[in-house]
C-alpha positions in Angstrom: -100.4 91.1 214.6 -104.0 90.4 215.6 -104.2 87.5 213.2 -100.7 85.9 212.7 -100.4 83.2 210.1 -100.8 79.8 211.7 -98.1 77.3 210.7 -96.9 73.9 211.9 -93.3 73.9 210.7 -91.6 76.5 213.0 -91.3 73.9 215.7 -88.8 72.0 213.6 -86.4 74.9 213.5 -86.0 74.4 217.3 -86.5 70.6 217.6 -83.9 69.5 215.0 -80.9 70.5 217.1 -82.5 69.0 220.2 -82.8 65.7 218.4 -79.1 65.9 217.4 -78.2 66.7 221.0 -80.2 63.8 222.4 -78.8 61.3 219.9 -75.2 62.2 220.5 -75.7 62.8 224.2 -77.3 59.4 224.8 -75.6 57.2 222.1 -72.7 59.3 220.9 -69.9 57.4 222.7 -71.1 54.1 221.2 -71.7 55.7 217.8 -68.2 57.2 217.8 -66.6 53.9 218.8 -68.4 51.8 216.2 -69.1 54.2 213.3 -66.4 56.8 213.8 -66.2 60.6 214.4 -67.6 61.4 211.0 -71.0 59.9 211.9 -71.0 61.9 215.2 -70.3 65.0 213.2 -73.0 64.2 210.7 -75.5 63.7 213.5 -74.6 67.1 214.9 -74.3 69.1 211.6 -77.4 67.7 209.8 -80.0 69.0 212.3 -78.5 72.5 212.3 -78.4 72.5 208.5 -82.1 71.5 208.5 -82.9 74.3 211.0 -81.2 76.8 208.7 -83.2 75.5 205.7 -86.5 75.8 207.6 -85.4 79.3 208.8 -85.0 80.2 205.1 -88.5 78.8 204.5 -89.9 80.9 207.3 -88.1 84.0 206.0 -89.5 83.4 202.5 -93.0 83.0 203.9 -92.6 86.4 205.7 -91.4 88.0 202.5 -94.5 86.9 200.7 -96.8 88.6 203.2 -97.6 92.3 203.3 -95.2 94.2 205.6 -97.7 94.8 208.4 -98.8 91.1 208.5 -95.4 89.4 208.7 -96.1 87.3 211.7 -96.0 83.5 211.8 -97.0 81.4 214.8 -96.8 77.6 215.5 -98.8 76.6 218.6 -97.2 73.4 219.8 -99.1 72.7 223.0 -100.4 74.4 226.2 -97.7 74.1 228.8 -99.3 75.6 231.9 -103.1 75.8 232.0 -103.9 77.2 235.4 -107.1 79.2 235.6 -106.6 82.6 234.1 -102.9 82.0 233.9 -101.9 80.1 230.7 -98.6 79.6 229.1 -98.2 78.0 225.6 -95.2 76.4 224.0 -95.6 78.4 220.9 -93.0 79.5 218.3 -93.2 83.0 216.9 -91.4 84.3 213.9 -91.6 87.9 212.8 -89.0 90.2 211.1 -86.9 90.4 214.2 -86.8 86.7 215.2 -86.3 85.9 211.5 -83.0 87.7 211.6 -82.1 85.9 214.8 -82.9 82.3 213.6 -80.9 82.9 210.4 -77.9 84.1 212.4 -78.1 81.4 215.0 -78.7 78.5 212.5 -76.6 79.9 209.7 -73.5 81.1 211.5 -74.0 78.4 214.1 -74.0 75.8 211.4 -70.8 77.1 209.9 -69.2 76.9 213.4 -70.5 73.3 213.6 -68.8 72.4 210.3 -65.6 74.2 211.4 -65.6 72.2 214.6 -65.3 68.9 212.6 -61.7 69.9 211.7 -60.9 71.7 214.9 -62.0 69.0 217.3 -61.0 66.1 215.1 -58.4 64.7 217.5 -60.5 65.1 220.7 -61.6 61.8 222.2 -64.9 63.3 223.5 -66.0 64.7 220.2 -69.5 63.2 220.7 -69.9 65.0 224.0 -68.7 68.3 222.4 -71.3 68.1 219.6 -74.0 67.1 222.0 -73.4 70.3 224.0 -73.1 72.4 220.8 -76.5 71.1 219.5 -78.1 71.7 222.9 -76.7 75.2 222.9 -78.1 75.9 219.5 -81.5 74.5 220.5 -81.6 76.7 223.6 -80.8 79.8 221.6 -83.4 79.1 218.9 -85.9 78.5 221.7 -84.9 81.9 223.2 -85.5 83.8 220.0 -88.6 82.0 218.8 -90.6 81.6 222.1 -93.7 83.7 221.9 -93.7 84.5 225.7 -91.3 85.6 228.4 -91.4 82.3 230.3 -90.4 80.3 227.2 -87.7 82.8 226.4 -86.5 82.4 230.0 -86.2 78.6 229.4 -83.9 79.2 226.4 -82.2 82.0 228.4 -81.2 79.5 231.1 -80.5 76.8 228.6 -77.7 78.8 226.9 -76.3 79.6 230.4 -76.1 75.9 231.3 -74.6 75.0 227.9 -72.0 77.7 228.1 -70.9 76.3 231.5 -70.5 72.9 230.0 -68.7 74.1 226.8 -66.4 76.6 228.5 -65.3 73.9 231.0 -65.3 71.2 228.3 -61.7 70.2 228.9 -62.6 69.7 232.6 -59.3 68.0 233.6 -57.7 71.5 233.5 -58.8 73.3 236.7 -58.5 76.7 234.9 -61.3 75.7 232.5 -63.6 74.5 235.2 -63.1 77.7 237.1 -63.9 79.8 234.0 -67.1 77.7 233.4 -68.2 78.1 237.0 -67.5 81.8 236.9 -69.7 82.2 233.8 -72.4 80.2 235.4 -72.4 82.1 238.7 -72.2 85.6 237.2 -75.0 84.8 234.8 -77.1 83.6 237.7 -76.8 87.0 239.4 -78.1 88.7 236.3 -80.8 86.1 235.8 -82.1 86.7 239.3 -83.0 90.3 238.3 -84.5 88.9 235.1 -86.8 86.6 237.0 -87.9 89.4 239.3 -88.7 91.5 236.3 -90.9 88.8 234.8 -92.7 88.3 238.1 -93.3 92.1 238.6 -94.5 92.6 235.0 -97.0 89.7 235.3 -98.2 90.9 238.7 -98.6 94.5 237.5 -100.7 93.4 234.4 -102.7 91.1 236.6 -103.8 94.1 238.7 -105.6 95.3 235.6 -107.1 91.9 234.8 -104.7 91.4 231.9 -102.1 89.0 233.3 -100.0 87.7 230.5 -96.5 86.8 229.6 -97.0 86.6 225.8 -95.1 89.3 223.9 -98.2 90.3 222.0 -100.2 90.8 225.2 -97.4 92.8 226.8 -97.2 95.1 223.8 -101.0 95.6 223.7 -101.4 96.3 227.4 -98.2 98.2 228.3 -100.2 101.4 228.5 -102.0 100.0 231.6 -98.7 100.3 233.5 -98.3 104.0 232.8 -99.5 105.3 236.2 -98.5 102.3 238.4 -95.8 102.8 241.0 -93.8 100.6 243.3 -91.5 102.0 246.0 -92.4 105.5 244.6 -90.9 104.5 241.2 -92.8 103.8 238.0 -93.5 100.0 237.6 -92.3 100.1 233.9 -89.0 101.6 235.0 -88.5 99.0 237.7 -89.5 96.1 235.4 -87.2 97.3 232.6 -84.3 97.9 235.0 -84.7 94.3 236.4 -84.8 92.9 232.9 -81.7 94.9 232.0 -79.9 93.4 234.9 -80.4 90.1 233.3 -79.1 91.5 230.0 -75.9 92.8 231.7 -75.1 89.3 232.7 -76.0 87.5 229.5 -74.5 90.2 227.2 -71.5 91.0 229.4 -72.1 94.6 230.3 -70.9 96.6 233.4 -70.8 95.3 236.1 -71.4 91.6 235.0 -68.9 91.4 232.1 -66.0 89.7 233.8 -67.0 86.2 232.9 -66.7 86.7 229.1 -62.9 87.1 228.8 -62.4 83.9 230.9 -64.8 82.1 228.6 -61.9 81.9 226.2 -60.7 78.8 228.1 -63.2 76.7 226.1 -62.6 75.4 222.6 -62.2 78.2 220.0 -65.4 77.3 218.1 -67.3 77.6 221.3 -65.9 81.1 221.7 -67.1 82.0 218.3 -70.6 80.6 219.0 -70.9 82.4 222.3 -69.4 85.7 221.1 -70.8 86.0 217.6 -74.0 84.1 217.0 -75.7 83.2 220.2 -75.5 83.8 223.9 -74.1 87.3 224.2 -76.6 88.8 221.8 -79.5 87.5 223.9 -79.7 90.7 226.0 -79.8 92.9 222.9 -82.5 90.7 221.4 -84.5 90.9 224.6 -84.6 94.7 224.6 -85.4 94.7 220.9 -88.3 92.3 221.5 -89.6 94.4 224.4 -88.9 97.7 222.7 -92.4 99.0 223.4 -91.9 98.3 227.1 -88.5 99.9 227.2 -89.6 102.9 225.2 -92.2 103.6 228.0 -89.3 103.8 230.5 -87.0 106.7 229.4 -85.0 106.5 232.6 -84.1 102.9 231.9 -83.1 103.8 228.3 -80.8 106.5 229.6 -79.1 104.0 231.9 -78.9 101.4 229.1 -77.2 104.0 226.9 -74.7 105.1 229.5 -73.8 101.5 230.6 -73.4 100.6 226.9 -71.1 103.5 226.2 -69.1 102.9 229.4 -68.7 99.2 228.7 -67.6 99.9 225.1 -64.9 102.3 226.3 -63.8 100.2 229.2 -63.4 97.0 227.1 -61.7 98.8 224.2 -59.0 100.4 226.5 -58.3 97.0 228.0 -58.1 95.3 224.5 -55.2 97.6 223.4 -52.8 95.9 225.8 -53.8 92.3 225.7 -51.4 89.7 224.3 -53.6 86.6 224.1 -55.1 86.5 220.6 -58.5 85.3 221.9 -58.6 87.7 224.8 -58.2 90.7 222.5 -61.3 89.4 220.6 -63.1 88.8 223.9 -62.8 92.4 225.0 -63.6 93.5 221.5 -66.9 91.6 221.8 -67.7 93.3 225.1 -66.9 96.6 223.5 -69.1 95.9 220.4 -71.9 94.8 222.6 -71.6 98.1 224.4 -72.2 99.7 221.0 -75.3 97.7 220.6 -76.6 98.7 224.0 -75.8 102.3 223.3 -78.0 102.0 220.2 -80.8 100.4 222.3 -80.5 103.2 224.9 -81.0 105.9 222.3 -84.0 104.0 221.0 -82.2 103.1 217.8 -83.4 99.5 218.1 -83.0 98.7 214.4 -79.4 100.1 214.4 -78.6 97.9 217.4 -80.0 94.8 215.7 -78.2 95.7 212.4 -74.9 95.9 214.3 -75.7 92.6 216.0 -76.1 91.0 212.5 -72.9 92.5 211.0 -70.9 91.7 214.1 -72.0 88.1 214.0 -70.2 87.7 210.6 -66.9 89.5 211.2 -66.6 88.4 214.9 -67.2 84.7 214.0 -64.7 85.1 211.2 -62.1 86.5 213.6 -62.6 83.9 216.2 -62.5 81.0 213.8 -59.5 82.6 212.2 -57.8 82.8 215.6 -58.7 79.1 216.0 -57.0 78.4 212.7 -53.9 80.3 213.9 -53.8 78.5 217.3 -54.3 75.2 215.5 -51.2 76.0 213.3 -49.2 77.3 216.3 -49.8 74.0 218.2 -51.9 75.6 220.9 -49.9 78.9 221.3 -52.2 81.9 221.9 -49.6 84.6 222.8 -49.3 87.1 219.9 -45.8 87.9 221.0 -44.8 84.4 219.9 -46.4 84.8 216.4 -45.6 87.0 213.4 -45.1 86.4 209.7 -47.9 83.9 209.4 -49.4 85.4 206.2 -47.2 83.3 203.9 -47.8 80.0 205.7 -51.6 80.6 206.1 -52.8 82.6 203.1 -56.5 81.7 203.5 -56.6 82.5 207.2 -54.6 85.7 206.5 -57.0 87.1 203.8 -60.2 86.2 205.6 -58.8 87.6 208.9 -57.8 90.8 207.0 -61.3 91.3 205.7 -62.9 90.8 209.1 -60.4 93.2 210.7 -61.2 95.8 208.1 -64.9 95.3 208.7 -64.7 95.6 212.5 -62.4 98.6 212.2 -65.1 100.5 210.3 -63.4 100.5 206.9 -65.8 102.3 204.4 -68.1 100.1 202.4 -67.6 97.0 204.6 -70.3 95.7 206.9 -69.0 97.1 210.2 -68.7 100.6 208.7 -72.4 100.8 207.9 -73.7 99.3 211.2 -71.4 101.3 213.4 -72.1 104.5 211.4 -75.9 103.9 212.0 -75.3 103.8 215.7 -73.1 106.9 215.7 -75.6 108.8 213.6 -78.5 107.9 215.8 -76.6 108.9 218.9 -75.8 112.3 217.2 -79.3 112.7 215.8 -80.9 112.2 219.2 -78.7 114.9 220.7 -76.6 112.5 222.9 -73.4 114.3 221.9 -71.3 113.1 224.9 -72.2 109.4 224.2 -71.5 110.0 220.5 -68.1 111.4 221.4 -67.3 108.3 223.5 -68.5 106.0 220.7 -66.3 107.8 218.1 -63.3 107.5 220.4 -64.0 103.8 220.9 -64.2 103.4 217.1 -60.6 104.8 216.9 -59.5 102.4 219.7 -61.2 99.5 217.9 -59.2 100.2 214.7 -56.1 100.5 216.7 -56.3 97.2 218.7 -57.6 95.2 215.8 -54.7 96.3 213.5 -52.3 95.9 216.4 -53.4 92.2 216.5 -53.3 91.9 212.7 -49.7 93.2 212.4 -48.4 91.2 215.4 -49.8 88.0 214.1 -49.2 88.1 210.3 -46.3 90.5 209.7 -42.7 90.8 210.7 -40.5 87.8 211.5 -42.1 84.7 213.0 -41.2 84.7 216.7 -42.3 81.1 217.3 -40.1 78.3 218.5 -38.1 76.6 215.7 -40.2 73.4 216.1 -43.4 75.3 215.7 -42.0 77.2 212.7 -41.2 74.0 210.9 -44.8 72.7 211.2 -46.7 75.9 210.3 -49.5 75.0 207.9 -52.8 76.2 206.6 -55.9 74.6 208.2 -57.9 72.0 206.3 -60.6 73.1 203.9 -63.4 72.1 206.4 -62.0 75.0 208.5 -61.2 77.5 205.8 -64.4 77.3 203.8 -66.5 78.7 206.7 -63.9 81.5 207.0 -64.4 82.5 203.4 -68.2 82.5 203.7 -68.0 84.6 206.9 -65.5 87.0 205.2 -67.9 87.4 202.3 -70.7 88.2 204.7 -68.5 90.7 206.4 -68.3 92.6 203.1 -71.9 92.4 201.7 -74.2 92.1 204.7 -73.8 95.8 205.4 -75.5 96.9 202.3 -78.9 96.1 203.7 -78.4 99.1 206.1 -77.3 101.9 203.9 -77.5 105.4 205.3 -80.4 107.6 204.1 -78.3 109.6 201.6 -77.1 106.4 199.9 -80.6 105.0 199.4 -81.8 104.2 202.9 -81.8 101.2 205.2 -83.7 98.1 204.1 -83.3 96.5 207.6 -85.1 99.5 209.1 -88.0 99.0 206.9 -87.9 95.2 207.5 -88.1 95.7 211.2 -90.7 98.4 211.1 -93.6 96.1 212.0 -91.8 95.0 215.2 -89.8 98.1 216.2 -91.8 101.0 214.8 -88.7 103.1 214.2 -89.0 106.9 214.1 -87.1 108.3 211.1 -86.0 111.8 211.6 -84.9 113.9 208.6 -81.6 115.7 208.7 -79.4 117.3 206.1 -77.2 115.1 204.0 -74.2 117.3 204.8 -74.7 116.7 208.5 -74.9 113.0 208.1 -71.8 112.9 205.9 -70.0 115.1 208.4 -70.7 112.7 211.3 -69.7 109.8 209.1 -66.4 111.5 208.2 -65.5 112.0 211.8 -65.8 108.2 212.5 -63.7 107.5 209.4 -61.0 109.9 210.5 -61.0 108.3 214.0 -60.6 104.8 212.5 -57.8 106.0 210.2 -55.9 107.5 213.1 -56.2 104.2 215.0 -54.9 102.2 212.0 -52.0 104.7 211.5 -51.0 104.4 215.2 -51.1 100.6 215.1 -49.0 100.6 211.9 -46.4 102.8 213.5 -46.1 100.9 216.8 -46.6 97.3 215.6 -45.5 97.2 212.0 -42.7 99.8 211.7 -41.6 98.9 215.3 -41.7 95.1 215.4 -42.6 93.9 218.9 -40.2 91.6 220.8 -41.3 88.1 221.8 -39.8 88.9 225.3 -41.8 92.1 225.7 -43.1 92.3 229.2 -46.0 94.4 230.5 -44.2 94.8 233.8 -41.5 96.8 231.9 -44.1 99.3 230.7 -45.5 102.3 232.6 -48.3 102.3 235.2 -51.0 103.2 232.7 -50.1 100.3 230.5 -50.0 97.9 233.5 -53.4 99.2 234.6 -54.9 98.4 231.3 -53.1 95.1 230.9 -54.4 94.0 234.3 -57.9 95.0 233.3 -58.1 97.9 235.8 -57.8 95.1 238.5 -61.6 94.7 238.4 -61.3 90.9 238.7 -59.0 91.4 241.7 -61.4 93.8 243.3 -64.3 91.5 242.7 -62.3 88.6 244.1 -61.4 90.6 247.2 -64.8 92.2 247.8 -67.3 89.6 246.6 -65.5 86.3 246.7 -63.3 87.2 249.6 -66.2 88.9 251.4 -68.4 85.8 250.9 -65.6 83.6 252.2 -65.1 86.0 255.1 -68.8 85.8 256.0 -68.6 82.1 255.7 -65.6 82.0 258.1 -67.4 84.4 260.5 -70.5 82.1 260.2 -68.3 79.1 260.9 -66.6 80.7 263.9 -70.0 81.9 265.2 -71.3 78.3 264.8 -68.2 76.8 266.4 -67.8 79.2 269.3 -71.3 80.5 270.0 -73.9 78.0 268.7 -71.7 75.0 269.5 -71.0 76.4 273.0 -74.7 77.0 273.6 -75.6 73.5 272.3 -72.7 71.8 274.2 -73.5 73.9 277.4 -77.1 72.8 277.1 -76.0 69.2 276.8 -73.7 69.5 279.9 -76.5 71.3 281.8 -78.8 68.5 280.9 -76.3 66.0 282.0 -75.9 67.7 285.4 -79.7 67.9 285.9 -79.9 64.3 284.9 -77.3 63.4 287.5 -79.1 65.3 290.2 -82.4 63.6 289.1 -80.6 60.3 289.4 -79.5 61.1 293.0 -83.0 62.3 294.0 -84.5 59.2 292.4 -82.0 56.8 294.0 -81.9 58.3 297.5 -85.3 60.0 298.0 -87.9 58.5 295.7 -86.5 54.9 295.9 -86.0 55.2 299.7 -89.6 56.3 300.2 -90.9 53.6 297.9 -88.8 51.0 299.6 -89.9 52.2 303.1 -93.6 51.9 302.2 -92.9 48.5 300.8 -91.1 47.4 304.0 -93.8 48.7 306.3 -96.4 47.0 304.2 -94.4 43.8 304.2 -94.0 44.0 308.0 -97.7 44.6 308.6 -98.6 41.8 306.3 -96.1 39.5 307.9 -97.6 40.1 311.3 -101.2 39.7 310.1 -100.1 36.5 308.4 -99.6 34.9 311.8 -103.3 35.2 312.6 -104.0 32.8 309.8 -102.6 29.7 311.6 -105.0 27.1 310.1 -105.8 25.7 313.7 -109.6 25.2 314.2 -109.3 25.4 318.0 -107.7 28.8 317.7 -110.4 30.1 315.4 -113.1 28.8 318.0 -111.3 30.6 320.8 -111.3 33.8 318.7 -115.0 33.4 317.9 -115.9 32.8 321.5 -113.8 35.7 322.6 -115.5 38.0 320.1 -118.9 36.8 321.2 -118.1 37.5 324.8 -116.8 40.9 324.0 -119.9 41.7 322.0 -122.2 40.6 324.9 -120.3 42.7 327.4 -120.5 45.7 325.1 -124.2 45.2 324.6 -124.9 44.8 328.3 -122.8 47.7 329.2 -124.1 50.3 326.7 -127.6 49.1 325.5 -129.1 47.5 328.6 
């Protein structure tokens, strides 16, 4: 890492989508009007394709290097040169970021192509693709930036773009509310993230090593070992603050509530947010700063517990949801909980592995649901579906493969990555967390096969008009499904368990993550794996019995179920509690503030004004009747005296002579009287 290979092509991985966003954002409306939607789609898809090709180039360059030297850097320019504080715009690709750029540009590119068919009839297609390109640019910046500040720019960029894309159909107030909710909740987490960055830089500065570059943080993290703030280790506080940011971006307790509402956006947006980009940012951040988090065991324990709790909470909610996309949304939250559980037990490579496999099968599931919604003319309620396998064979088979993968079916991608997490939880003696994760694995198999049976089997419960027009989606939408389904099968083989040959992804990530490989008996590992297979099998069997053997009714109402079912269906009323406590509390404080302003502040201000008026009135009286009277009296006396003296000046010479003579006589008399 001391001497990374200098390159000058990594910048283009990030810049290409930005160019597409700028072109469509500034000229897209005119281009769409004059050249048509195909040109708009080409302008959007070509840059992402180029980013993917350049990502493959970077990946091949890394493969050609020795394992411990797989680091590429592209220094673009110095962004903030300020004394000892300097921040570069530099792009960094190592084994970890190589996986991320391939996922973001590869799966993100497939979602771009899928969007051509899905958004074909939308009048604002140019605006949609501009946002989509900008989203991709922000995520690529997040995962390639070589310092925390540059990562934060991408971090905020994906937050902004998610707000724009979730509320894309802004004429519907529900969509704009969902976009605003995502934006506000993420800002809460981002506040903690910013504080963590500030505290980390300040702490390193105390030792004369102030830096935000990931290489510098990794090299100097030992300097923070004995530092404390508020009686707590600085490393613990920093990592907890950074984790708060991750709970917002990656939808963990308590900041997960925005993600299910994000379903209001176009379905390809849901796939992009849930599978390939935004929600994985928190997992990537912990993986990138694994050395820092490993120095804070308390934080890792909290990360593991929050991850397991989130996985369980979301999975129990998913078993009762009837909206096809909402089931997948809670599934994403649950799977992200799995990833954070892995990070919390320091199984960073297993967490990244599950991030990779999840990107394939969850993108396939979301795009498959979009294909179903497209055929159902916008209907998302699974109670109105059924029997779609004959009308939509491509969607059916790809969806089936993705369901099998996420359910943990042996030898598919989800099986290997989920088993890696379960094994690491067991091997690190976190038996309680392992038990929760196994239970969640069973729930995952149950709610995913519940969805599968409700959508594709039984009699179609849709309206007659919808039934008549059921059709498979165009090839531009089904081809990405086949590619993602294939990935859901084969991508897992890069992470085989030790007794099957060992994990290639562990070795690939070793230069970045420095995983510790503990040796256990093959029998123990097979036993742990068998438990998860049994749990998944039980979940599938229960779903088969309740939703295949017993076909659900289109009029089935949650209100007719028991309290437990209603509790899960209403998501434990967390949104209502948040609405009452936080939103309602904020509004109450606002009303109290308004009342205080109206009745206290305004009274004081108005009273001051009235008092000032009264004082001014008294001042007026005093001025009119005292000051003016005195001034006028002085003037009148002066005028009277002057008027009397004026008479002396008659202008008659004889009078003046008489006065002179009189004055002389008086003077002589005085002289004779007193000085003689």
